[in-house]
N, C-alpha and C positions, 0 to 999 in steps of 0.2 A: 503494500500498500504504500510505504514512504517513495517508494520508485517510481510512483504513477504508474506501476503495470496493474494493480488489481483496482477496482472500485474500492471507496471509503465502506466500510462494511464495520459491524461488529466483530472483532478478531476471534471472541469466544463463539460465535456462532459459526466463523470459518471453520475452526477447531472442529467443532460436533460435525459438522459436515464431512470433513476431511477422514475424520474416525469412523464415520457410518460408513461413509463409500470403500474404505479398506478394510472394515471388518466384514463388510458383505464379501468382498475378493477372497479374504482369508476363509471365509465359511465356504464358497464356492470349491476352494483349492482341497479344502480338506473333506470334502466330500465328494472329490472326485469328478466334480462337474468341468474342472478346464482339462480339456485333453492336449494331445500333440497339437490338433490343430487349432488350440486355442491357448497356447503355452501362458504360463501364470505370468512369466515375465514379461510377454507384450502386453497383455491385460492390464499388469500393474501400471506400465509405460502410459497406457490409454486413458486408464483414471486419472492418474494424476495430469495427463494433460486436459482431459475432458473439465476437470476441476479447474485448473488455472483458467483455462478460458472462460471457463463460467464464471468465473470471479474477475473477469475484467482483462485478462492477459491477451496477448494476439499468439495465434496457433504457432507462428515462426519463434517467438520468444518462449513460449510454453516448451517447446520440442527443444530448442538449445539448452534452456536451463536443466530439463529433466535428464538429457542427455549427459551434460557437464556432473550433476548430481549424482546419477549412477555411476558414472565413471569413477570419481571420487570415491564414491562408497566400495566399489568393487576393487579398490587399488589400495583402501587402508587394512 
């Protein structure tokens, strides 16, 4: 929000939406609904992208940010 990429909103509300969305994704993974045709890594990226775009980010900026963040997470 401070960078101007997301619409002004209540940070707690954004946190709750993020948690709900990712909790649902984890539930689908644990239940075996994410198959090789829908790998969990791809679904995770799409969920993060859609959440960011829904909060006001551009598709391009969201994709770049997610790729950078996941690369950093995988290299630590």
